[in-house]
N, C-alpha and C positions, 0 to 999 in steps of 0.2 A: 502864319501861312496856312492857306486852306489845305485840307486833306485832298488826296487824289479823288476820292468819291465826291467831295464838294466841288472840285474843279470840273469834274465830268458832269455833275448835275447842273452846274452853271452853263456849261457848253450846250447841253440838251435844252435848257430853258431858253437860251439865246436863239438857237436854231428853230425851236418849235414856235417861237414868236412869229416866224414867217410861215404862212399857210401854203404858199406855192413853192415847189422845188426850185424854180428859177430864182426866186428871192434868196433861198438858202445858198444856192450856187454863187450868187452875187456876194453874199456875206462871206463865203469861203474865199472868194477872190480878194475881197477887201482885207481879210486876215492876212493873205499872202502879200498884199501890197504893204502892209504895216510891218511885216517881218524885216528886221534889220538885215541889210545886205552884209555878207561876209567880205572880208578884204580879198582883193584879187589874188594876192599871194597864197591864199588858202584854197583857191580853186585848183587844186592839184588832184591828180589821179588817185592818190592815196586817200583822199577825202570824198571821192565819188561813191555813191551808193549803187552797188551792182543790182541789176534786175529792174531798173527803171527805164522806161522809154525816154523820158526827159533826163537831162543831166541834173542830178541832185547832189549837192555837197553838204557834208555833215562834219562839223568840228566839235569834238567832245573834250571837255576839260574836267578836272576833278579838284575840289577844294574840300579836304578832309574826306568825309564819306558822301558828300553831295556832288552830283554831276551837273554840269552846265553845258548847254548846247548852243551852237550857232549853225545856221543852215541857210542855204540858198538854192534856187532852182531856176532853170531857164524857161519855165512855164508858170503863169500866174496861178493856175488851178493847183499845180503840184506844190507851189510855194504855200498855198493855202492849206494843203494837206499836211505838209511838214510843220507849218505853224500850229496847226491843231494838235499834233502830237507833242510838240515842244511845250505847249500850254499845259499839258498834263504832266510831262516828264521833267521839266526844268526845276533844278534845285532839289531833286529827290535822291534818295539813296538807291543803290543797286537793287536791294530787296523790294523797295516800293515800285521801281520801274518794272522789274521782272514779274512781279505779282499783281500789277494793276490790271484788272479786267478791262477790256476795251469794248464792252457792250454798248457804250454810248455811241460808237460809230454806227451801229445798226439802228439805235434809237433815233438818230438824226437823219437816217435815210441814206447814208453813204453806200451801204451794201447793195441797195437796189438801184442807185442812180449813177454809180461810177461805171465807166466802161471797163471791160475785162483788163485792158492794159493798165489803166489807172489803179484798179483794184490790186493787180499784181505788184505795181509799184508801191502802193501803200503797204502791202505785206512785206515787201523788201525793206522799206524804211523801218518798220517795226522790228524786223529780224536784225537789221544792222545795228539799231540802237541797242537791242538786247545783247548782241555780240560785243559791242564796244564797252558796255558797263560790266560785262562778265570777264573781261580780260584782266 
C-alpha cells in the first residue's frame, strides 16, 4: 500500500498533467462519477456531513486500526471532492488520517478555484472525517 505522501504525490501528478483548470475540474468530476454509490439505506441524517451546501453522506467503518469509508453526494463536483479525500484516507489508521498534511489540495489548485461554499464544504468534510476517526 502506498504511503499517504505517495498517494498525495500521485494525485498532484495526475492533476498537473492537465494544464487548464477546466480540464482539472473535468478530472475531478470523473473521479466523482467513479465513486461507488452508497446504499440508499445509508443515506440517513446521521451520515450527513454538516456544513455542506450539497448533501454529502459519509459512512465510516473500522477493521482493526484501519478505517474504511463510503461516501456519496448529490453533486458531481462534491462527489469528486469527497472521492479525492477518500483516496488519501482509505485504509489508514486514525494517526495517519489526523496527521496527514493536506498541502496537495493547494498544489492542485483547489484552494484558488473552488467557490467559497465548496471550500467550506471541503473543510467540513475533512473536519467530519477527523471527528469520526477520533471517536
